[in-house]
N, C-alpha and C positions, 0 to 999 in steps of 0.2 A: 825347692820351692815350687808351689803350683801356681798356675794363671790366676788364681783367687787372690793371691797376695800381691800381684804386680799393679802398682797405680799407673792409670793412663794419665799423662800430663795434658795431652790434646789428642784428637783422633790420630792414631798411627804412631805415637811418640811416647816412649817409656823410658825411664832412667837406666842407663847401661850399669852393668855389674862391675866391669873391668876397666878401672882408670884410677889415676891419682892427680892430685893438684901439684904441680911443680912450684919451686919458690919464686920463680918468675911471674906467676899468675896464670901461666898456660895450664892446660890438662894435658896429660899423657895417657892415650889409650893403651891398656895393656892386654887386649883381647888377641891381637895377632903380633908376628915378629916385626911388624913395620914400627911399632911404637909411636905413632903419628902423635906430634906435640901441637897442639891446636888452641888459638885464641879464642876467645868467646865469639860464636857465628860462624867460625871456619868448620869445615867438614873434612874427613879423613879421606884417604885414598879411596876407600870403598864407597864413598859419598853418603852412605845411608847413616853413619855415625856422626854427630855433630856435636861441638861443645857449645853449651849453654852456661847461664849463670851458675847453676848448682851442680854441673858436671857434664859427663858426656851422655848422650841420648841416642837410642836408636829410633831412627825415623820412619821405619817401614814395618812396624808391629801390626800384625793383623791385615796387611797389604800384600797382595799376590800378583804375580804377572800371568796367573792362569792355573787351573787344575786339571789334570788328566789321571785317568786310570790306564796304567802301562802294564806290560809283562816284566816281573821282577828280573829278568834275564836282561832287559834294556838297560839297567843301571850301570854296568853289568854285575849281576850277582848269580853265579851258576850253581852255587853251594848252600843256597838259603831258600828253602823251601820252592824248589823249581816249579814251574808252571803257575804260579798263584799271581794274583793281579795286586797291584801297589798303586796307592793313591799318590800322586807326584805333584809337587808344587815347588815353586821358588819365589823369589822376590825381585829385587833389581840390585845391581852393583856387584863388585868383586874386589877381594883383597889382593889378588895378582891382576898383572896386565898383559897376559898371553896374547902375542900378536897373530896367534892361528886360533883363536878362540872360536869353537864351534858354535856356541850360544851367544855370539857378541851382541845381539840385538837386546838380550836381556841383562847379560853381565856387564856391559859398557853403558847401559842406560842409566839415567838419573831417575830417581824414584818417581817423580811426576809423569815421567815419559811412558812408563810401561805398567804401573801398577793400578790397575782398573778394577781389580777384584778384591773384596773386603771380606775376610772371614776370620772369626775368633778361633781359637784352639778349640773350644766346644763345638763349633759348626764343622770344622775339619773332621774331627773325630766321628761325628754323627754322619757325615757324608760317607766316611769309610765303612762305618758299620751297615748303612743302607745300601752301600754298593757291593758288599760282601767282600770288601778287600782284606788280605791277610795283613797288611802292613801299610804304613804312611812313610812316605820317602821325602827328605828335604834335599832337593836338587835342582837342576837348571842353572841356578848361579850358586856359589857357595855357601852353604849355611851357616859357616863360621860367622859371617858378617852379621846374620840375623839371629844370632845366638839365643837371646832371651825368648823370642818367638818360637824358636825350634824347641827349646828346653821345656816350655809350656806345653805345646803340642805333644811332646814326647811323655811327659809327664802323666798327662790326661789320657794318653793313647793306652799306656800301661795299666791305668786304672780301670779301662773298658776291655783290656785283653787283646789290643791290637799291637803287632810288632811295629818297630820302627827302624829306619834306614836312613843313613847318610851318605851323600855323595859330595867328596870334598878333596880339595887338594892337600889337605892336612897342614894348612898354614895356620898354625894356631901356638899360643904360649903354653908352657907347662903349667901356668897357675890357672889358666881356663880349661884346659882339657879334662880334668876329672868331671866337673859340673856339666860341661857340654856333652860328654859320652856317658853319663851316669844312666840315662834311661834309653839309650841306643842300643839295638840288637845287632845291627849289621852295619858295615861301612864298605863303601868303596873308595880307595885313596888313589886319586890321579897322580902318579909319580911321573912327572912330565919328562924328565931325562935323568941322566947320571953324571952331568957335569955341572960345575958351579957357572960355567961360561954360559952355557945354554939358559939356565935359570935368570941370570943376570940380564943377558942381551934380549932374551924373547919372553920373559916372563916379569922382568923387573922385581924380581925376589932373589931367593937364596935356597939353595939344595938342604943344608945342614939341618934346619928346622923341620922340615918334612921327613928326613930320615928319623930324626928325633921322636916324631909322633908315630912313625911305623914301629920303631922299636918299643915305645910305650904301649902301643895297642897289644903288641906281642907279649910282653912281660908283665904288665900291671893291669890292663883291662879285661874286662869279661865281655868281650865283643867279638862277634865274628867278623872278619874283614877280608877283602880281596884287593887286589893292586891292579891298577890299568896303567900302561904307557902307550901313548898315541906315538907311533913311529913317523917321523917326518924326514923325506928323502934327503940327504945331505945334512942333516942337523944332529939326529940323534939315533941313527939306524946303522951305524957301522959294527961290524963283527966285533969290534974290540971294545965298544961302548956296551953293547948288549952283554957280551962276556962279563965285564966288570959289574953290571947291574946283577947277573944270575948270580955271580960269586957272593957278593954282598946280601942278596936276597936269602940264599941257602944258610949262610953264617949266622944272618941275624933274625931272620923270620922263620927258617926251618922249610922243609919241602913239602909241607901240607898247606900253605897259604897259596890260593890261586892266583895266577899271574895271567893278565889279559894283555896282549899285543893287538893295538887297535890301528886302523888304516886312517891316515890323513887324507882329508880332501880340501882343496885349496878354498880358503875362506878367510874374511876379515882382512888382515894387513899382509897376508902370505899367499895371495891369489897367483903369484908368479911361481910358486913351488908347485911341480907335479904331484898329483896323487900317489900314495903309497902302492906299490906293486904288491900283489898277493905273494908272490914269492919272497919278498922281503918278510912278510909276517910268518911264513911257513919256514923260512930260515931261521928267524929269531926263536920260533916255537921249539924247533928241533935243538938249537942252543940251549934253552931253558931245561928241556927234558934231559939232554946229556949232563948237564951240570947237576942234577939230581933233583929238580923239582917233579912233584907227581901230577900236578894239575896246571897245564898251560893252554891258553885259548887264544884265539884268532878273532877279530871282531871288525865290523863295518864291511866285511866282504862276505861273499857265500861260500862258506867252507863248512860242510856238515862234518868232516872228519877232525877238524880244527876247532871245532866248536861243541863236540860231544865229551862226555865224561867217561874214563875208561878207569877200571880197577887199578889201584896204585900196586897191588901184589900180583895178581894173574894177568893183568893186561886185557881182559875181556871188556867188551862196551857194556857200560851201566846205564847211560842216559844218552839217546840220541838227540840231537838238536839240527834243525832246519831252520836257520835264522832263530826266530823266538818260538817256534813250533817244536813240542816234544813228540819223538816218536818212540822207538823202543826203550823199554823201561825194565832193566834187570835188577832193580833193587826189591828185596823181599819185604815183608810186613814189619820188619825190625830196622829196616834200612841198611841192610848188609847186602853185600854182592851176593847174587844167587848161585855164583859157581864156586867161589871159595870161602864166603862167609865174612870176608873183611868189611867193615863199615869205612865208607869213605868220609873224608874230614867235612865237617858242615852240618847243617840241618835239613832233615828230609822228612816229610810226611810219608805215611804208608802207601800212598798212592800219589801220583803225578797230579799236579793242578791242570787245570783244563782251560786256562785263560787264553792261551795260544798268543797270536801276534797283535791282537787287537789294541786300539788306542781310542779311549772314550774320553771325550771333552766333558768336564762337569762344571756346574754352576751351582756354588754355593752361597746360600742366602744367609749372611749373618755369622 
């Protein structure tokens, strides 16, 4: 479906695709595993989807909380055209309720509170072209909840030769996944933890659907994906839990899917929890490498060794990273290791991108 085929009910409101009418007259949203059941006028957990007379609508179509040009490594994606720039934007709301949310001012906001920028899919794609961006990222809050908007942007981006990126918690139903990811080139899935207890108490969600999405991405989708886990002291950073995560990861996703361990900093409703020590990230990274993963990274800390890419076969340095700046580049023109000829998993240009660590605010008209 293209953006040209979607009827606007009123500014910012379009009819949603994934819902059904129940026998008692309520509407059930089938976009995410919450399956919110709504009476007319009620909004779902995400707040941006609302039951109306004719079905469930998305109330944030074309409305954004801001546009920025970021380095692709910020998503984080280390194996998807390193060094290139990505036009990033989000809307408002979220279908998880993470007490540690690092973007809570956006994800916990109601639509009218934060959505001051308007942009059509056409306007976003034109802005990406003019800015020289390799890709467009749906991020900051979870794009699953503004799926129709993201789908239209992605469809149009592909028509104009621009790549697309999703940063998501992966909390989406099997019936919505195929169309949502149909025109997406790369994904970073935020695997919050590896216990149901964590998901239930700290995210108001469940682990199972996220693992299902990861397995689906590996087995059935033609999408490059990487995974990030934010390690929170005392909650999901134990050696035992990291070991269980890594064991599942290798068995279900294989050794070539990159895994990022990121540092928590006190925020939102968990300001009483200390920041993650760098040593915890290093230990988790070593555990993952010992478990058989080829590409494991640390994030939110200054750690050149933990953020650089090495060859999975010979162990030589392939791509050096200092935060979001690239240094040594040991890939040849065909994207292979200069030392042994092994290609790293992912997508690489013949030369590294030069965007660096810049973050540029954009204003898009229409």
